[in-house]
C-alpha positions as CSV (number, residue, x, y, z in Angstrom):
1,X,42.4,-12.8,-31.4
2,X,39.1,-12.5,-33.2
3,X,37.3,-13.1,-30.0
4,X,39.0,-10.0,-28.5
5,X,38.1,-7.9,-31.4
6,X,34.5,-8.5,-31.2
7,X,34.3,-7.9,-27.5
8,X,36.1,-4.3,-28.2
9,X,33.4,-3.5,-30.8
10,X,30.7,-4.4,-28.3
11,X,31.7,-1.8,-25.9
12,X,31.5,1.1,-28.5
13,X,27.9,1.3,-28.8
14,X,27.1,1.7,-25.0
15,X,29.7,4.2,-24.7
16,X,28.4,6.5,-27.5
17,X,25.0,6.1,-25.9
18,X,26.3,7.2,-22.5
19,X,28.0,10.1,-24.2
20,X,24.8,11.2,-25.9
21,X,22.8,11.0,-22.8
22,X,25.4,13.0,-20.7
23,X,25.6,15.4,-23.7
24,X,21.9,15.9,-23.9
25,X,21.5,16.3,-20.2
26,X,24.3,19.0,-20.0
27,X,22.8,20.8,-23.0
28,X,19.4,20.7,-21.4
29,X,20.8,22.2,-18.1
30,X,22.6,24.8,-20.1
31,X,19.6,25.8,-22.1
32,X,17.4,25.9,-18.9
33,X,20.2,28.2,-17.2
34,X,20.1,30.4,-20.2
35,X,16.3,30.8,-20.3
36,X,16.4,31.3,-16.5
37,X,18.9,34.1,-16.8
38,X,17.1,35.7,-19.7
39,X,13.7,35.6,-17.6
40,X,15.7,37.1,-14.5
41,X,17.2,39.9,-16.6
42,X,13.8,40.7,-18.1
43,X,12.3,40.7,-14.6
44,X,15.1,43.0,-13.4
45,X,14.4,45.3,-16.3
46,X,10.7,45.5,-15.5
47,X,11.6,46.0,-11.7
48,X,13.7,48.9,-12.5
49,X,11.3,50.4,-15.0
50,X,8.5,50.2,-12.5
51,X,10.7,51.6,-9.7
52,X,11.8,54.5,-11.9
53,X,8.1,55.2,-13.0
54,X,7.1,55.2,-9.2
55,X,10.0,57.5,-8.4
56,X,8.7,59.8,-11.2
57,X,5.1,59.6,-9.9
58,X,6.3,60.6,-6.3
59,X,8.1,63.6,-7.8
60,X,4.9,64.7,-10.0
61,X,2.4,64.0,-7.2
62,X,4.8,66.0,-4.8
63,X,4.7,69.0,-7.3
64,X,0.8,68.7,-7.7
65,X,-0.3,69.0,-3.9
66,X,0.2,72.1,-1.8
67,X,-0.4,72.4,1.8
68,X,-3.4,74.8,0.9
69,X,-5.0,72.3,-1.2
70,X,-4.5,69.3,1.2
71,X,-5.8,71.5,4.0
72,X,-9.1,71.7,2.2
73,X,-9.1,68.2,0.9
74,X,-7.8,66.5,4.2
75,X,-9.3,68.4,7.2
76,X,-9.0,65.7,9.5
77,X,-6.1,63.7,10.9
78,X,-5.6,60.3,8.9
79,X,-7.8,61.4,6.2
80,X,-6.6,60.2,2.7
81,X,-7.0,61.3,-0.8
82,X,-6.4,59.4,-4.1
83,X,-5.7,61.4,-7.2
84,X,-6.5,60.3,-10.7
85,X,-4.3,57.3,-11.2
86,X,-2.1,55.6,-8.7
87,X,-0.8,58.5,-6.2
88,X,-2.5,58.7,-2.9
89,X,-1.8,60.9,0.1
90,X,-2.7,60.5,3.9
91,X,-2.5,63.3,6.5
92,X,-0.6,61.8,9.5
93,X,-0.7,64.9,11.6
94,X,-0.9,68.9,11.1
95,X,2.4,68.9,9.0
96,X,3.2,65.5,8.2
97,X,1.8,63.4,5.2
98,X,2.4,60.0,3.7
99,X,2.6,59.9,-0.2
100,X,2.3,56.5,-1.9
101,X,2.5,55.5,-5.5
102,X,1.7,52.1,-7.0
103,X,2.9,51.1,-10.5
104,X,2.5,47.6,-12.3
105,X,4.3,46.3,-15.3
106,X,3.0,43.0,-16.2
107,X,3.6,40.6,-13.3
108,X,6.0,43.2,-11.7
109,X,4.7,45.9,-9.2
110,X,6.5,48.6,-7.4
111,X,4.8,50.4,-4.4
112,X,6.8,53.4,-2.8
113,X,6.0,55.7,-0.1
114,X,7.5,59.0,0.9
115,X,7.1,61.1,4.0
116,X,6.6,64.7,3.3
117,X,6.3,67.5,5.7
118,X,5.2,71.2,5.2
119,X,7.7,73.9,5.0
120,X,5.8,76.9,6.1
121,X,6.0,80.6,5.6
122,X,8.4,82.2,8.1
123,X,6.9,84.9,10.2
124,X,8.8,86.6,13.2
125,X,6.4,87.2,16.0
126,X,7.7,89.5,18.8
127,X,4.5,90.2,20.6
128,X,1.2,89.0,21.3
129,X,-0.2,92.1,19.6
130,X,1.8,94.0,17.0
131,X,0.2,97.2,15.7
132,X,1.6,99.7,13.2
133,X,-0.6,102.3,14.7
134,X,-1.8,103.4,18.2
135,X,-3.4,100.8,20.6
136,X,-6.2,101.9,23.0
137,X,-7.3,99.6,25.7
138,X,-9.7,99.7,28.5
139,X,-9.7,98.2,31.9
140,X,-11.2,94.8,30.9
141,X,-8.7,94.1,28.1
142,X,-5.8,91.6,28.7
143,X,-2.9,91.2,26.6
144,X,-0.4,88.5,27.5
145,X,2.7,87.6,26.0
146,X,3.2,84.4,28.0
147,X,3.2,81.3,25.7
148,X,0.0,79.6,26.4
149,X,-1.5,76.7,24.4
150,X,-5.2,76.8,23.4
151,X,-7.5,74.9,25.9
152,X,-8.4,72.5,23.0
153,X,-4.8,71.9,21.7
154,X,-3.8,68.7,23.6
155,X,-0.9,68.1,21.1
156,X,1.0,71.3,21.9
157,X,4.5,70.9,23.6
158,X,5.2,72.8,27.0
159,X,5.1,76.5,26.8
160,X,8.2,78.2,25.2
161,X,9.8,81.6,26.3
162,X,7.4,84.7,26.4
163,X,7.2,87.5,23.9
164,X,6.4,91.1,24.5
165,X,2.6,91.7,25.2
166,X,2.1,94.9,22.9
167,X,4.5,96.2,20.2
168,X,3.1,99.5,19.0
169,X,4.1,103.0,18.5
170,X,1.8,104.1,21.4
171,X,-0.3,102.3,24.0
172,X,-3.2,104.5,25.4
173,X,-5.1,102.9,28.3
174,X,-8.4,103.6,30.1
175,X,-8.5,102.2,33.7
176,X,-6.0,99.3,34.4
177,X,-5.9,97.0,31.5
178,X,-3.7,93.9,32.0
179,X,-0.6,93.9,29.7
180,X,2.0,91.2,30.5
181,X,5.1,89.7,28.7
182,X,8.7,90.1,28.3
183,X,8.8,93.0,28.5
184,X,5.0,93.9,28.7
185,X,5.3,96.3,25.9
186,X,7.9,97.6,23.3
187,X,8.0,100.6,21.1
188,X,7.9,100.3,17.4
189,X,7.8,102.9,14.5
190,X,4.6,103.6,12.9
191,X,3.7,101.7,9.7
192,X,2.2,103.8,7.0
193,X,0.4,100.7,5.4
194,X,-0.8,99.5,8.6
195,X,1.6,96.5,9.0
196,X,5.4,96.7,8.7
197,X,6.9,96.2,5.6
198,X,8.3,92.9,6.5
199,X,4.9,91.7,7.8
200,X,3.2,93.2,4.8
201,X,5.2,90.8,2.7
202,X,4.2,87.8,4.7
203,X,0.6,89.1,4.5
204,X,0.6,89.0,0.5
205,X,2.6,85.8,0.6
206,X,-0.3,84.1,2.9
207,X,-3.0,85.7,0.8
208,X,-1.7,84.3,-2.3
209,X,-2.3,80.7,-0.7
210,X,-5.6,81.5,0.8
211,X,-8.0,78.5,1.2
212,X,-11.1,80.8,1.3
213,X,-11.3,84.1,-0.3
214,X,-14.2,86.3,0.8
215,X,-15.6,89.7,-0.2
216,X,-16.3,90.9,3.2
217,X,-19.3,92.1,5.2
218,X,-20.8,90.3,8.3
219,X,-20.2,86.6,8.8
220,X,-21.0,84.0,11.8
221,X,-18.2,81.2,11.7
222,X,-18.6,77.8,13.4
223,X,-17.5,74.3,12.4
224,X,-19.6,72.5,9.9
225,X,-19.8,68.8,9.4
226,X,-21.6,66.3,7.3
227,X,-22.3,63.4,9.7
228,X,-18.9,62.9,11.5
229,X,-16.8,64.4,8.8
230,X,-15.7,67.9,8.6
231,X,-17.2,70.0,5.7
232,X,-14.6,72.6,4.3
233,X,-16.8,73.6,1.4
234,X,-19.0,75.8,3.8
235,X,-17.4,79.3,3.7
236,X,-18.0,79.9,7.5
237,X,-16.5,76.9,8.4
238,X,-13.2,77.8,10.0
239,X,-12.4,74.7,11.9
240,X,-12.8,73.9,15.5
241,X,-10.4,75.6,18.1
242,X,-11.8,73.8,21.0
243,X,-11.4,70.0,19.9
244,X,-8.2,69.2,18.2
245,X,-9.2,65.7,17.7
246,X,-12.7,66.5,16.4
247,X,-13.9,66.4,12.8
248,X,-12.7,69.8,12.1
249,X,-10.0,70.1,14.6
250,X,-7.0,69.8,12.2
251,X,-8.8,72.1,9.7
252,X,-7.1,75.5,9.9
253,X,-7.9,77.5,6.7
254,X,-6.2,80.6,5.5
255,X,-9.1,83.2,5.0
256,X,-8.4,86.2,3.0
257,X,-11.0,89.0,3.2
258,X,-10.8,91.7,0.5
259,X,-12.7,94.4,2.4
260,X,-14.0,95.3,6.0
261,X,-15.1,92.3,8.1
262,X,-17.6,92.1,11.0
263,X,-17.5,88.7,12.7
264,X,-20.6,88.0,14.7
265,X,-20.4,85.5,17.8
266,X,-18.8,82.2,16.9
267,X,-15.4,80.6,16.8
268,X,-12.6,79.7,14.3
269,X,-9.0,79.0,13.9
270,X,-6.3,79.2,11.3
271,X,-5.2,82.3,9.6
272,X,-7.2,85.5,9.1
273,X,-6.0,88.0,6.7
274,X,-8.2,91.2,6.5
275,X,-7.6,93.9,3.9
276,X,-9.7,96.4,5.6
277,X,-11.2,97.0,9.0
278,X,-12.0,94.1,11.3
279,X,-14.8,94.4,14.2
280,X,-15.4,91.7,16.5
281,X,-18.7,90.8,18.2
282,X,-18.5,88.8,21.4
283,X,-18.7,86.1,22.3
284,X,-16.1,85.0,19.7
285,X,-12.9,83.0,20.0
286,X,-10.0,82.5,17.4
287,X,-7.0,80.3,17.5
288,X,-4.0,81.1,15.2
289,X,-2.8,84.1,13.5
290,X,-4.7,87.3,12.6
291,X,-3.2,90.1,10.3
292,X,-5.4,93.1,9.7
293,X,-4.2,96.1,7.3
294,X,-6.8,98.3,8.9
295,X,-7.8,98.7,12.5
296,X,-9.2,96.1,14.9
297,X,-12.0,96.8,17.2
298,X,-14.4,95.0,19.5
299,X,-18.0,96.0,19.5
300,X,-19.3,97.4,22.7
301,X,-21.0,94.8,24.9
302,X,-20.4,92.4,27.8
303,X,-19.3,89.3,25.8
304,X,-15.8,88.7,25.6
305,X,-13.4,88.4,22.5
306,X,-10.8,85.9,23.0
307,X,-7.9,85.5,20.5
308,X,-5.2,82.9,21.1
309,X,-2.0,83.0,19.0
310,X,-0.6,86.1,17.6
311,X,-2.4,89.4,16.3
312,X,-1.1,91.9,13.7
313,X,-3.1,95.0,12.9
314,X,-2.8,98.6,11.7
315,X,-4.2,99.9,14.8
316,X,-6.4,98.6,17.8
317,X,-9.4,100.5,19.3
318,X,-11.0,103.6,18.0
319,X,-10.6,107.0,19.7
320,X,-14.4,106.9,20.8
321,X,-15.0,103.1,21.7
322,X,-11.6,101.4,22.7
323,X,-12.2,97.6,23.1
324,X,-13.6,96.7,26.3
325,X,-13.6,93.0,26.9
326,X,-10.8,91.8,24.6
327,X,-8.2,88.9,25.6
328,X,-5.3,88.3,23.3
329,X,-2.9,85.6,24.5
330,X,0.2,84.5,22.7
331,X,0.6,80.9,21.7
332,X,3.7,79.8,19.9
333,X,2.1,76.3,19.1
334,X,-1.2,77.7,17.6
335,X,0.7,80.3,15.4
336,X,3.1,77.3,14.2
337,X,0.0,75.0,13.5
338,X,-1.8,77.8,11.7
339,X,1.4,78.6,9.4
340,X,1.3,74.8,8.6
341,X,-1.4,75.5,6.3
342,X,1.0,77.4,4.0
343,X,4.3,77.1,2.5
344,X,5.1,74.0,0.3
345,X,5.6,70.0,0.8
346,X,9.1,68.9,1.0
347,X,10.4,65.4,1.8
348,X,11.9,64.6,5.1
349,X,15.8,65.1,5.2
350,X,16.3,61.5,6.3
351,X,14.6,58.3,5.6
352,X,11.8,59.8,3.6
353,X,11.6,57.1,1.0
354,X,10.7,53.4,1.4
355,X,9.5,50.7,-0.7
356,X,5.9,49.3,0.6
357,X,4.9,45.7,0.3
């Protein structure tokens, strides 16, 4: 009996050691899992915090930039701009931008991107030439309401339906000018302010968003570059209407002139707003939208003035010298592209937000 009792007491020590080892292992695993869960929770909190900061940065940057400022800062397609801090924006095309924000919190980083588009000012175009006063044309004038893209705009869609050629209280012709459209001409009431009331509201709205504000006088406009980069700081740089993929092809400024304007031979594109009288000296070409509260005239001469897009004026042609070599061709694409320099930036309705890696 004494021998059996001694053997039982000998098993106790290994059993206790085994229990201690197993307990220590379990305790170690439990402590490890607790610390892992704590680190995962902290990382999750940091991740949520960085994403929240990134989303707030996207909203703040979206409120900071406007089509007017971006049109001047990013004159070319795929140009990019980084603000003070993290937000950056890149022009993808005339009316689409990629906004990105990068936020870091310790070892955690969040990088978000949002696609935003331009919601432009709305303008109803019913004719290639819309006048609040009489329109006087000579035999070499051509006004066409058929939708035609500009020769330098390769990204325009197929032509849309035609508008009227001329919309004015009266149309006085000398010789046989070409007036085409659907219909060729329509009569509208005269406007005391030069432009109709609804068009005048658009005029003031666009003027408040002007990229360039000029006093008037005589100007000669043409594209300006620094090397191969468009230089929008030059007041007479109104873009390049003949090369949409060139350095200044996407630059379509909103130009507001507070007075009379004489445009000497040259070219430009975008939106031209004139408070006074506009006189064009050929050869001159403009692509986009022209709105003149006073009259529009073409200086006598043999060189043509070609306007593609749409023209709104208080009157066309003086009683003594109606415009001779004048061509106005309606282009829905060019008007739409010009208006993309105005309005506000808004996110795409679907799939505008994405995490970038």
